[in-house]
N, C-alpha and C positions, 0 to 999 in steps of 0.2 A: 399577431401583433405588428404594429407598423415598424418598419426599419428605421434605426436611429439616423438623423440628418447626417449626410456625407457618407455613409456605410454603403458599400458596393462601388465606390469611386477609386479607382487606381490612381495613387499619386506617387510622386517620386520618395517622400517621406515613408509610406506605407511599403513601398518596394524595398528600400534600403533595411527599413526595421525588420520587414518580413525575412529578408535574405540573411540577416543575423541571427534572427531567431532560428530559422531553419538548419544554419549551419551549426549553431550551438547544439540543437537537438541531434543532428546527424553526428557530431563529434562525441556526444554522451554515448551514442549508441556504438559506434564504430571503434573509438579510442579507450572508452571505459567499460560500457557493458560487455562487450565481446571479449575484451581481455581477462574480465573478471570471470565470464563465461568459461573461458579455456581452463582456468584454474579449478572451477567447479567441476567441470567434466572430467579433468584428470583425477580429482579426489573421488567421485563416484565410480571411476573406473578401477579404483583399487580400495574399495571401502575396507576389506578385510585387512588390509595392511595399515591403515590410517593410526596415527598416533594421536594423543590428546591435541597437540599442537596442529596437527594436520585438520583434524575434526574442526577445530576453532577457525581456521583459516578458510575452510570450505563453507562454514555457516556464515561468516562475515563477508566472504567474496560473493556469495549468492544474494545476501542482503543489499549489497552494492550493485550486483549485476542487475537485479529485478527494478531496483529503484531508477538507474541510469537508463535501462531499457525503456520502461514505461513512460519516464519524464522526458526522455528524448524524442519518442514519438510524439509525445503531447506538444512538445515544443516545435517540432516539424509542422504539425497540423496548425498550431497557432500561427506560425510563421507564414505558411501557404494562405491562411485566411487573410492575413495583414497584407500580403502583396495584392490581393484583390479587393481590399478595403474594408474587410470585415474583422471585427474585434471579438475573438474568443477568451472566455474567462481563464485565468490561471487554473491549472488542475492539480498541481503539486506545490505546496507552500511549506518548504523545508520539514518534511514530515519527521525525520529522525531527530529533530530538535523538541518533539512533543515530551510532555512530562506525565502522559498517561496514555493508556490506549484509547481512551475517549477522544482526547485531544489529537492523537494520531490520526483518527478517522475524520477530523475536521480539516486535516491537511493533506491527507493522500487521496489521490484520484477523487477529487471533490465532486465532479460530476455524477461519479457512480454512486458517491454517498448521498448527494442529493436525491438522484433518482430514487433510491431504496427508502429514503425518509419520506418523500413525497406520496410515493405510489404504495408502499408497503407498510411501514411504521405509522404513519398518520391514519391511515384507513382502518389499521388495527386498534386504534384509539390513542396511539401514542402514549404520553405520559399523564393522560386525563382520567385515567380509571384505577389509580392507586399504586402503590409501590410493587405488589406482586404482579399485577397485569403490565405494569411498565416493564419489569424483569423479564417476563415471559414474551413480550413483544420484541424487546432487544435481541434475545437469543433467536426468535423466529427469523427476524431480518437477516442475521448473519449466518443462519443455517442456509437460507435461501441465496445469501450472497455466495457462499461456498458452492453450492450447487451451480450457480450462474457460471462459476468459473470451471467447472467439469463435474460430471457424474461419476464422483470417485470417492471412495471413503477417505481419502487424504484431504480432499477439499472440504467434505463434510466435517471431518475433525477440525480443520483449520478454522472454519466458520464457527463452530460450537466453541472452540476456545476462545476466540475473539469476543463472542457474545457473552460468555461466562465471565471473562476478565472485566468487561465492562459492567457487569451487575456487580461483581465484587468491588470495584471501584465506587459505584453509587452507593453501596451499602456501607463502604468503609470511608466515605469522602472525608469525614471530619478526622479522623486517625490519620489518613495519608497526607492531608494538608500540612501536618507538622514535620513531615519529612523533608529535609532540604531538596531543593529543586534539582540539583546536579545529580542527586542519587536517584531520583524519580525518572529523570531523563535517562541515566545509564541501564536503569532497570527496564523501563519501556523499550528502549532500543535493543537489548538483549532478548526480550520476550519477543519482539517482532521479528527479530533475525531468526531465532529458532523456530518459530511457527512458519516463516517463509520456506523453511526447508521443506514442509510438507507439499509446497508448489512443485518442488523439483524431484521429490521422491516417487518412484513408480508405485509404491504401496507403502502402507503403514510400517509392514516389516523392514523395508529398506531404510525409511526414516528411524525406525529404532536402531538399526545397525549403525547409523552415523552418530546418533546420540549416545550409544552405548560406548563409543570411542571419546566423546567429548569430555 
């Protein structure tokens, strides 16, 4: 594809915008993600002694750690590209404001979601072959997404849960639509936060340990 007009040209505006974006991303990583990460490490270091409140803090801290970590690196990449005259698309669009798991994946790591949709979901038939096949395709995509993050049962379970939750949302769409938006947003955030814990856990057993105290 041909480059857009003006792309690849270093300009004062591009440099200033890029530096701001890079600084924002670096701040997310160092001032937020790493701070939340220390809280999470402390919690995992004393799992057997966690109270319900401690477990809640660990779960919430990791949800914010992983968001600020990923989005921080994305902002830094966008900033560097902008300095050199290139414009990369936004990769995180306020994902924790989502009111469903399906919407969450339209907002979280957008480039990765687009990749799986384009190269896995559509070749499998997408939503063109009936409800059952659509649901199967969704689960397959998220199982592969889990394995893409790592060859561990925690990642497989994470992918399976996200796939199954999207299937449930598709099947219960009308019923869910009558639930107030703020409730759906809160439930979506809680579900994603709990499932993120699978990323941090060394095993399913360790994940169960933290959840036992929650």
